[in-house]
C-alpha positions, -999 to +999 in steps of 0.1 A: -179+495-207-186+472-237-156+448-231-168+437-194-204+432-206-189+412-236-167+390-212-197+383-190-219+374-218-193+349-231-187+334-198-226+330-193-229+315-226-202+289-219-219+278-186-252+279-202-244+256-230-224+231-207-237+197-214-244+182-179-268+154-171-300+167-156-311+148-125-340+164-106-351+157-071-380+139-085-358+114-103-339+108-072-372+101-053-381+076-078-351+055-067-365+037-037-354+007-017-373-016-042-357-002-072-337-031-088-317-033-119-308-070-123-298-080-089-285-046-078-306-024-056-298+012-068-308+029-035-283+008-015-256+014-044-262+051-043-260+052-004-228+031-006-212+054-032-221+085-013-209+075+021-173+082+028-153+056+046-148+061+083-111+071+089-095+051+116-081+073+145-044+072+154-054+057+188-073+029+170-045+022+147-020+021+177-042-002+196-047-027+168-009-027+162-002-032+199-026-061+200-007-078+174+026-072+191+040-043+170+063-017+185+053+019+178+060+054+191+046+089+184+068+115+167+056+150+165+068+170+135+082+203+147+072+221+115+036+209+113+029+199+147+014+167+133+017+134+153+033+108+132+030+071+141+063+054+138+063+016+135+092-009+137+097-029+107+126-053+098+148-048+069+163-080+054+194-075+032+197-104+009+235-110+005+254-132-018+257-166-003+286-191-002+271-213-029+267-195-062+279-221-086+244-235-097+240-240-133+218-218-154+188-242-152+191-245-114+195-208-110+165-200-132+144-224-111+157-209-079+149-174-091+114-185-101+108-200-065+125-168-050+100-145-068+070-168-058+081-167-021+085-128-022+050-126-040+035-147-012+051-127+014+036-096-001+002-111-007+000-122+030+010-089+042+043-101+058+065-079+035+058-045+021+088-038-003+112-061-020+137-054-047+173-061-060+201-036-059+216-026-092+253-024-085+263-060-084+277-059-049+276-085-022+242-070-010+219-083-037+185-068-026+162-060+004+129-071+017+110-049+044+090-073+067+059-058+083+058-083+113+059-077+151+092-095+159+128-101+147+122-139+152+093-139+127+111-117+101+142-141+103+119-172+100+101-158+069+133-146+052+151-180+059+121-196+041+131-181+007+143-210-016+174-187-025+184-187+011+177-224+017+200-232-014+226-209+003+227-187-030+218-159-006+222-152+030+201-130+053+211-101+075+181-085+093+180-050+110+151-034+128+140-003+111+115+025+120+093+042+095+062+064+095+032+042+093+013+047+061+037+072+044+041+062+007+074+061-011+079+090-035 
């Protein structure tokens, strides 16, 4: 009988001694629309931090994609019965091109311009993933374009300075993937 009482006493003591900030309802009432710290309105800041962002519905996402010309379809996961939105992307394979004899300086400059192009594609939202392969084969890397048409993906891929210099060639394939699923 002594052990359970002792255990309860220890648990109570741990929680009673826990150092938590004490904010009373009175303290919160003091934060009004007019409470400013510098140029920051604390009441608005608290409201903003407490409000949860509105999650866009699958229907809204599909409508927005369709309005931009993207192709999608619904896939129902048999195990979970969840509806997964599939979107068409375009996977560009960057292959070794016919002109690979640039000197070291030219190659370094082309690589710098190539990386700037890929960064721009990512920053503008046109490409989601880019990267080289590590096996020194003819397929040097990939870029996955998040654009509505093959023509647009081809145009963006062929704007790459490495492709223009013919150090790389592009081969593009349509590719379906679940919208919003992260890589693991």
